[in-house]
C-alpha positions in Angstrom: 0.9 18.0 0.3 0.6 20.2 -2.7 3.7 21.8 -4.4 3.0 25.0 -6.2 6.1 25.4 -8.5 4.6 25.5 -12.0 4.6 22.1 -13.7 7.0 20.4 -11.3 6.2 16.8 -10.7 6.8 14.8 -7.6 6.3 11.4 -5.9 4.4 10.8 -2.7 4.5 7.4 -0.9 2.0 6.2 1.7 3.4 3.0 3.3 2.8 0.8 6.3 1.3 -2.6 7.3 -2.1 -3.9 6.3 -5.1 -2.4 8.0 -3.3 0.9 8.6 -5.4 3.1 6.2 -3.0 3.3 3.2 -5.7 2.9 0.6 -8.0 5.2 2.5 -5.3 7.9 2.6 -4.6 7.4 -1.1 -8.3 7.8 -1.9 -8.5 10.9 0.2 -5.7 12.6 -1.6 -7.0 11.6 -5.1 -10.5 12.9 -4.2 -9.0 16.2 -3.1 -7.1 16.4 -6.4 -10.5 15.9 -8.2 -12.1 18.6 -6.2 -9.2 20.9 -7.3 -10.2 20.0 -10.9 -7.0 18.0 -11.6 -7.1 15.2 -14.2 -6.7 12.0 -12.2 -6.0 8.4 -13.2 -5.8 5.5 -10.7 -4.1 2.2 -11.3 -3.9 -1.1 -9.3 -2.3 -4.5 -10.1 -4.4 -7.3 -11.5 -3.5 -9.4 -8.5 -5.6 -7.3 -6.2 -9.0 -8.6 -6.9 -10.2 -9.0 -3.3 -13.0 -6.5 -3.2 -13.4 -5.2 -6.8 -11.8 -5.5 -10.2 -12.5 -2.0 -11.2 -12.0 0.0 -8.0 -9.4 0.5 -5.3 -11.2 -0.3 -2.1 -10.1 0.4 1.5 -10.8 -2.0 4.4 -13.3 0.6 5.5 -15.1 0.2 2.1 -14.1 3.6 0.6 -14.0 3.1 -3.2 -12.6 4.9 -6.2 -12.6 3.7 -9.8 -9.3 2.4 -11.1 -7.6 0.7 -14.1 -6.2 -2.7 -13.6 -2.7 -3.4 -15.0 -0.5 -6.5 -15.3 2.8 -4.5 -14.8 4.1 -1.1 -14.1 4.9 -0.6 -17.9 1.2 -0.8 -18.6 0.6 2.3 -16.6 2.5 4.3 -19.3 0.5 2.5 -22.1 -2.9 3.3 -20.5 -2.0 6.8 -19.3 -3.8 9.8 -20.8 -0.9 12.3 -21.0 -3.3 15.1 -20.1 -3.6 13.4 -16.7 -2.0 15.5 -13.9 -2.3 13.2 -10.9 -1.6 9.4 -10.9 -2.5 7.1 -8.1 -1.1 3.6 -7.7 -2.5 1.3 -5.0 -0.9 -2.0 -3.8 2.4 -0.8 -5.3 4.2 -3.7 -3.6 2.6 -6.0 -6.2 3.9 -4.0 -9.2 7.5 -5.1 -9.3 10.8 -3.2 -9.6 9.7 -1.6 -12.9 7.4 0.8 -11.0 10.4 2.8 -9.7 11.5 3.8 -13.2 7.8 4.5 -14.3 7.2 6.7 -11.3 10.4 8.6 -11.9 9.5 9.1 -15.5 6.0 10.4 -14.6 7.3 12.8 -12.0 10.0 14.1 -14.4 7.3 14.8 -16.9 5.5 17.0 -14.4 3.0 14.6 -12.9 2.0 14.2 -9.3 2.4 10.5 -8.5 0.8 9.1 -5.3 1.8 5.5 -4.4 0.5 3.3 -1.6 1.8 -0.1 -0.6 3.3 -2.4 2.1 6.8 -1.4 3.1 7.6 -4.8 4.7 6.6 -8.4 3.8 5.3 -11.2 6.0 8.9 -11.9 7.1 9.4 -8.3 8.2 11.8 -7.6 5.3 11.7 -4.5 3.1 9.2 -5.2 0.4 10.4 -4.0 -3.1 9.8 -1.7 -4.8 8.7 0.4 -1.9 12.2 1.0 -0.4 13.5 2.4 -3.6 10.4 4.6 -4.0 10.9 5.9 -0.5 14.4 7.0 -1.5 13.1 8.8 -4.6 10.0 10.4 -3.0 9.5 14.1 -2.1 6.9 13.1 0.5 6.6 10.1 2.7 3.7 9.1 5.0 4.2 6.1 7.3 0.8 4.8 8.5 0.4 2.5 11.6 -2.3 0.0 12.4 -3.4 -1.3 15.8 -1.8 -4.6 17.0 -4.5 -7.2 17.1 -2.7 -8.9 20.1 -1.9 -6.1 22.5 -3.4 -2.9 21.1 -0.1 -1.0 20.7 0.8 0.8 17.4 1.5 -1.9 14.7 4.0 -1.6 11.9 4.1 -5.2 10.8 1.8 -7.5 8.7 1.4 -10.9 10.3 0.5 -13.8 8.0 -1.8 -16.3 9.5 -1.9 -18.9 6.8 0.7 -21.5 5.9 2.6 -20.5 2.7 6.2 -19.7 1.7 5.1 -17.6 -1.3 6.1 -13.9 -1.0 2.7 -12.8 -2.3 -0.5 -14.3 -1.0 -3.4 -11.9 -1.6 -5.8 -11.8 1.2 -7.3 -9.7 4.0 -8.9 -10.3 7.4 -8.5 -13.9 8.5 -5.3 -14.3 6.5 -3.4 -11.4 7.9 -3.5 -9.1 10.9 -1.5 -6.1 12.1 1.1 -6.7 14.8 3.5 -4.5 16.8 7.2 -5.1 17.0 6.9 -7.2 20.2 4.0 -9.5 19.0 5.2 -10.0 15.4 6.6 -13.4 14.4 8.3 -13.5 11.0 6.5 -16.0 8.8 3.5 -17.8 10.2 3.1 -17.6 14.0 3.1 -20.5 16.3 0.1 -19.4 18.3 0.5 -21.9 21.2 3.9 -20.3 22.0 2.5 -16.8 22.5 1.8 -15.8 26.1 -1.6 -14.2 25.3 -2.9 -17.6 23.9 -2.2 -19.6 27.0 -5.4 -20.5 29.0 -6.0 -18.4 32.0 -5.8 -20.5 35.2 -8.8 -20.1 37.5 -7.9 -20.8 41.1 
């Protein structure tokens, strides 16, 4: 989506579960902005060091250079104010301060594109994404494929034992699940019908 009204700023949010293509869509939009000769800066939280410290990386290995920040406030400190388009990946790790930062950037005429998980491993809304959804001019909800039944998946299933809200990981630690197959928290695999041994008579 591209608005054409002068120097108007706006917020776009790309949200959904893990493995649904959020980072890939963010990268696609940022590259299109670069082709259009817009000044682009990309930020990600220091917590996200899974694939690269200096790039945002999709699960399909698409990459784009980025700046790592410890908090949302650091985006303002490291921003070149000539920048026209700002991308933020893994926004769910940025904390509540990101809401005010994105609002300030949009109010100053910037295009802000944010990608992140909208629910946590318990299936609860994952701040600050819900507040950003309420502020955004454009919202894209991406879906993954359920690793259990193949239906569209909107949940992120944690597979490792931990009660911490944030546990950074990828395949092997998380998988996408549909509404029916999702278990809030860590699943008890032996209780799921698809894990029972098939009887051979």
